[in-house]
C-alpha positions in Angstrom: 42.6 -61.3 84.9 40.9 -61.0 87.5 42.9 -63.9 89.2 45.1 -60.8 89.4 43.4 -59.2 91.5 41.1 -61.2 93.4 42.6 -64.7 93.7 46.0 -67.2 94.9 47.1 -67.8 91.8 47.3 -71.0 89.3 46.3 -74.4 90.5 46.5 -77.8 89.4 43.3 -79.5 87.7 43.4 -81.9 90.2 43.7 -79.5 93.1 40.8 -80.3 95.6 40.4 -76.5 97.0 39.4 -75.8 93.3 35.6 -78.0 94.1 34.7 -75.2 97.0 34.7 -72.6 94.3 32.8 -71.7 91.6 33.5 -72.0 87.2 34.3 -68.5 87.3 37.0 -68.9 89.4 37.9 -72.4 88.7 38.1 -71.5 85.3 40.4 -68.7 86.0 42.7 -70.6 87.9 43.5 -73.3 85.6 43.1 -72.2 81.7 45.8 -72.4 79.8 45.5 -71.6 75.6 46.4 -73.7 73.1 48.1 -73.3 69.7 45.3 -73.0 67.4 46.6 -73.3 63.6 49.7 -74.9 63.1 52.9 -72.9 62.4 56.1 -73.2 61.4 58.9 -70.6 61.3 60.9 -69.5 58.2 62.3 -66.4 59.4 64.1 -65.3 63.3 66.2 -61.8 63.9 66.1 -60.8 67.4 62.8 -61.0 69.2 61.1 -61.5 66.1 59.4 -65.3 64.5 58.1 -64.7 60.8 55.6 -67.7 61.4 53.4 -69.3 58.1 50.8 -71.6 58.6 51.3 -75.4 58.0 49.3 -76.5 54.6 49.7 -79.5 53.0 48.0 -78.0 49.8 50.0 -75.9 47.6 48.4 -72.6 46.6 48.8 -70.0 43.8 47.0 -67.1 45.0 49.1 -64.1 46.6 51.2 -64.3 49.5 49.3 -62.5 53.5 51.5 -61.4 55.8 49.7 -60.2 58.6 51.2 -57.7 61.0 50.2 -57.5 64.0 50.4 -54.0 67.2 53.7 -54.4 68.5 52.3 -54.6 72.0 49.8 -57.7 71.6 50.9 -60.9 71.3 50.4 -62.6 68.0 47.8 -64.8 68.6 44.9 -62.8 68.9 44.8 -63.5 64.7 44.5 -66.9 66.1 42.8 -66.4 68.7 40.4 -69.6 68.8 38.9 -72.9 66.8 36.4 -70.4 65.4 38.3 -66.6 65.1 40.8 -67.2 63.6 41.6 -65.4 60.7 45.1 -67.3 60.2 42.8 -70.3 60.1 40.1 -68.8 58.2 42.5 -67.1 54.9 44.9 -70.4 55.3 41.4 -72.7 54.3 40.7 -69.9 51.6 43.8 -71.5 49.9 46.1 -68.8 50.5 49.6 -69.0 52.0 49.3 -67.3 55.4 52.3 -66.0 57.4 52.4 -64.0 61.0 54.3 -61.6 62.5 55.4 -62.2 65.7 57.6 -59.5 67.1 58.0 -61.1 70.7 59.1 -59.2 74.0 61.3 -56.0 73.9 63.7 -56.5 76.1 67.1 -53.4 77.6 68.7 -54.4 74.6 65.3 -53.1 72.5 65.5 -49.5 74.0 66.9 -48.1 71.7 65.3 -49.1 68.3 63.1 -46.3 66.5 60.2 -46.7 64.8 61.7 -45.6 62.0 64.1 -49.2 62.3 61.1 -51.2 62.1 59.6 -50.1 58.9 63.2 -50.1 57.1 64.2 -52.8 59.5 62.3 -56.1 60.2 59.2 -55.0 58.0 61.4 -54.9 55.5 63.2 -58.1 54.9 59.9 -59.8 56.1 58.4 -58.8 52.8 61.5 -59.2 50.4 61.5 -63.2 52.7 58.1 -64.1 51.5 58.7 -62.6 48.3 61.7 -64.3 47.9 60.0 -67.6 48.6 56.7 -67.3 46.5 58.2 -64.9 43.4 56.1 -62.3 44.0 55.3 -60.1 45.9 52.5 -60.5 49.1 49.6 -58.7 50.0 49.9 -57.0 53.6 47.0 -56.7 56.2 47.5 -55.0 59.1 46.1 -54.6 62.5 45.8 -51.4 65.0 49.3 -50.8 65.0 50.3 -53.6 62.9 48.3 -51.4 60.5 50.4 -48.3 61.0 53.0 -49.9 60.2 51.5 -51.0 57.0 50.1 -48.1 55.6 53.6 -46.4 56.3 55.6 -49.0 54.8 53.6 -49.3 51.8 53.8 -45.5 51.2 57.5 -46.1 51.8 58.5 -49.2 49.4 55.6 -49.1 47.0 56.7 -51.8 44.6 57.1 -53.7 47.3 53.5 -54.9 47.5 50.7 -56.1 45.8 47.7 -54.9 48.3 47.0 -53.9 51.8 44.5 -54.3 54.1 44.5 -52.1 57.1 42.1 -52.8 59.4 41.5 -50.4 62.3 44.7 -48.2 61.9 44.7 -44.5 62.8 45.7 -42.3 60.2 44.5 -38.4 61.3 45.4 -39.1 64.9 43.9 -35.9 65.9 40.6 -37.9 65.6 41.7 -40.9 67.6 39.7 -40.5 70.8 40.6 -39.7 73.9 43.6 -40.9 72.9 44.5 -38.5 71.4 44.2 -36.2 74.0 45.9 -37.9 76.5 48.6 -37.6 74.6 48.8 -34.2 73.6 52.4 -32.5 73.7 50.8 -30.2 77.1 50.0 -33.7 78.9 52.8 -35.8 77.8 57.1 -36.0 77.0 57.3 -39.2 75.7 61.2 -38.3 75.0 61.2 -37.5 79.1 58.7 -41.2 79.8 61.1 -42.6 77.7 64.2 -41.4 79.7 62.9 -42.3 82.6 60.9 -45.8 81.9 63.1 -47.2 78.8 60.8 -49.5 77.5 57.3 -48.7 78.1 56.1 -51.5 80.9 52.9 -53.2 80.0 51.2 -52.1 83.0 51.2 -48.9 81.8 49.7 -49.3 78.0 47.2 -51.8 79.8 46.1 -49.2 82.3 45.6 -47.1 79.9 43.5 -48.9 77.9 41.3 -49.8 80.9 40.9 -46.2 81.3 39.4 -45.5 77.7 36.8 -47.3 79.4 36.7 -47.7 83.0 33.3 -49.4 84.0 33.8 -51.7 81.3 36.5 -54.0 83.4 33.9 -53.8 85.9 30.8 -54.7 83.5 32.8 -57.2 81.3 33.2 -60.0 85.3 29.7 -59.3 85.6 28.5 -60.6 83.1 31.2 -63.7 83.6 29.4 -64.0 86.8 26.2 -64.4 85.4 27.1 -66.6 82.8 29.7 -69.2 84.6 27.1 -72.0 84.4 27.8 -71.9 80.7 31.8 -73.6 80.2 31.5 -72.1 75.9 30.6 -69.0 77.6 33.1 -69.7 80.2 36.0 -70.6 77.3 35.2 -68.2 75.0 35.7 -64.7 77.9 39.0 -66.6 79.4 40.5 -66.8 75.6 40.2 -63.6 75.0 41.1 -62.1 78.9 44.2 -64.0 78.9 44.8 -61.8 75.4 44.4 -58.7 76.3 46.4 -59.1 79.5 49.2 -60.9 77.9 50.8 -57.6 76.6 54.5 -57.0 75.9 57.1 -54.0 76.5 56.7 -51.5 73.7 60.5 -50.5 72.1 61.2 -47.6 74.3 62.7 -45.6 70.9 59.9 -46.8 68.7 56.9 -45.4 71.1 58.6 -42.2 71.7 58.0 -41.4 67.8 55.4 -42.8 67.5 53.4 -40.4 70.0 55.3 -37.6 68.6 55.0 -37.7 64.9 52.2 -39.8 65.1 50.0 -38.7 67.6 51.1 -34.7 68.9 52.2 -33.8 65.3 49.8 -35.7 63.3 52.7 -36.5 60.6 51.4 -39.2 58.7 47.9 -37.6 57.6 49.1 -33.3 57.2 52.1 -35.5 54.5 55.0 -34.8 56.9 56.2 -38.1 57.6 59.8 -38.9 57.0 61.1 -42.5 57.2 64.9 -42.1 56.5 64.9 -41.1 53.0 61.4 -41.8 52.5 59.0 -38.9 52.5 55.9 -41.2 53.9 52.7 -39.9 51.8 49.7 -41.9 51.4 49.3 -40.8 48.1 52.3 -42.7 47.0 50.5 -46.5 47.4 48.8 -47.3 44.2 48.3 -50.8 44.9 44.3 -52.0 45.6 43.5 -51.1 49.3 40.6 -52.2 52.0 40.2 -50.2 54.8 38.5 -51.9 57.6 37.0 -50.1 60.5 34.9 -51.0 63.5 32.3 -48.7 63.9 31.6 -48.7 67.9 35.5 -48.4 68.4 36.6 -45.9 70.9 40.2 -46.4 70.4 40.8 -45.7 66.8 37.6 -44.4 65.4 36.2 -44.5 61.9 36.8 -40.7 61.4 40.7 -41.6 62.2 40.6 -44.0 60.4 39.3 -43.7 56.8 41.7 -41.1 55.6 43.3 -43.5 54.1 41.0 -44.2 51.4 40.9 -40.7 50.7 45.2 -40.5 50.8 45.7 -43.6 49.0 46.7 -42.7 45.4 45.4 -46.3 44.0 41.9 -46.8 42.6 41.1 -50.0 44.0 40.1 -49.2 47.5 36.8 -50.1 49.1 35.7 -49.3 52.9 34.3 -51.9 55.6 33.1 -51.2 57.6 31.2 -53.5 60.5 29.7 -53.4 63.7 31.8 -54.0 66.8 34.5 -52.3 68.7 38.3 -52.7 68.4 38.5 -55.8 69.4 35.0 -57.6 69.2 35.9 -56.7 65.1 37.6 -59.8 65.2 36.5 -61.5 68.4 33.3 -61.3 68.1 31.1 -64.8 66.9 29.1 -62.6 64.9 31.2 -60.5 63.8 34.3 -62.4 62.1 32.5 -64.6 59.4 31.7 -61.6 58.3 35.3 -59.9 57.8 36.5 -63.1 56.5 34.2 -63.6 54.2 34.2 -60.4 53.1 38.3 -59.8 53.3 38.8 -63.1 51.3 36.0 -61.9 48.8 37.9 -58.8 48.3 40.9 -61.0 47.2 39.7 -63.8 45.2 38.1 -60.7 43.1 41.3 -59.4 42.8 44.2 -60.3 40.5 47.1 -58.8 42.1 50.5 -58.6 40.1 
């Protein structure tokens, strides 16, 4: 956050020094995130926790598993009172489960990409299936969408439906990320040999470098609007998440970069996850592909091939304005996302 660069650290709300500071600095030094939606754990494994949104209503609808990226905190899907996908889907009558990957440590350095698919993802889906006596719908965001797509291609009979939001399939069209990760410039195996798990600072700096001027622009906007408490609340809610990154397990990252960005194996139908040939035409359940029209991390051309390549006859594309994070954090776009998703879910009788 901004305080990392210019301010001394967190202060208590009764610290007299706060009175001498402008509102932006005050909020930066005192902001503490609170959990939005009540949840309880239904499964734990190593660092991973599977949370279930707590509800007094018994649902008869298909259960939903929300899968965030490995490198970000899961609460992007439970961001605020007005922008919580967990709460919105629960209020629409669904049992909602949220994957919390936890924070990787040195012991997770050897976890491979295939391990994620055939290990925790498989056990999460199996757990929810046993709890409900029916297969779940997977919702994956960004890297969580990649994982959901590949899992469904490996285990098509385990999933009732698939929603992939801003999840690349053709990695050759993934903008600057595709350029920077080319074999000419990056040796993922050498990086992991040197670093082990990828540090969160390295991942975050890579995203900042995609649009370096945006960092200064957003803080200038925050300075100009700091007299609005509502603006500051929303700003620091999102800014806290953006900077709350976690290590990327080394073995998983090197496979991710090598197999998907450098070799583009998923798009070329050349990806194998242990004994599973992960071809998207094996996916025959209902599929909803969601893209953000101004996404500079996963441009629409990178994500739309999912719609073209799956074997399902029931497939749709939802294109929304905004960027990679704005699609879920924007007060204007988020209601459209929720309404479109619930409409798509409600129209189907999932097997």
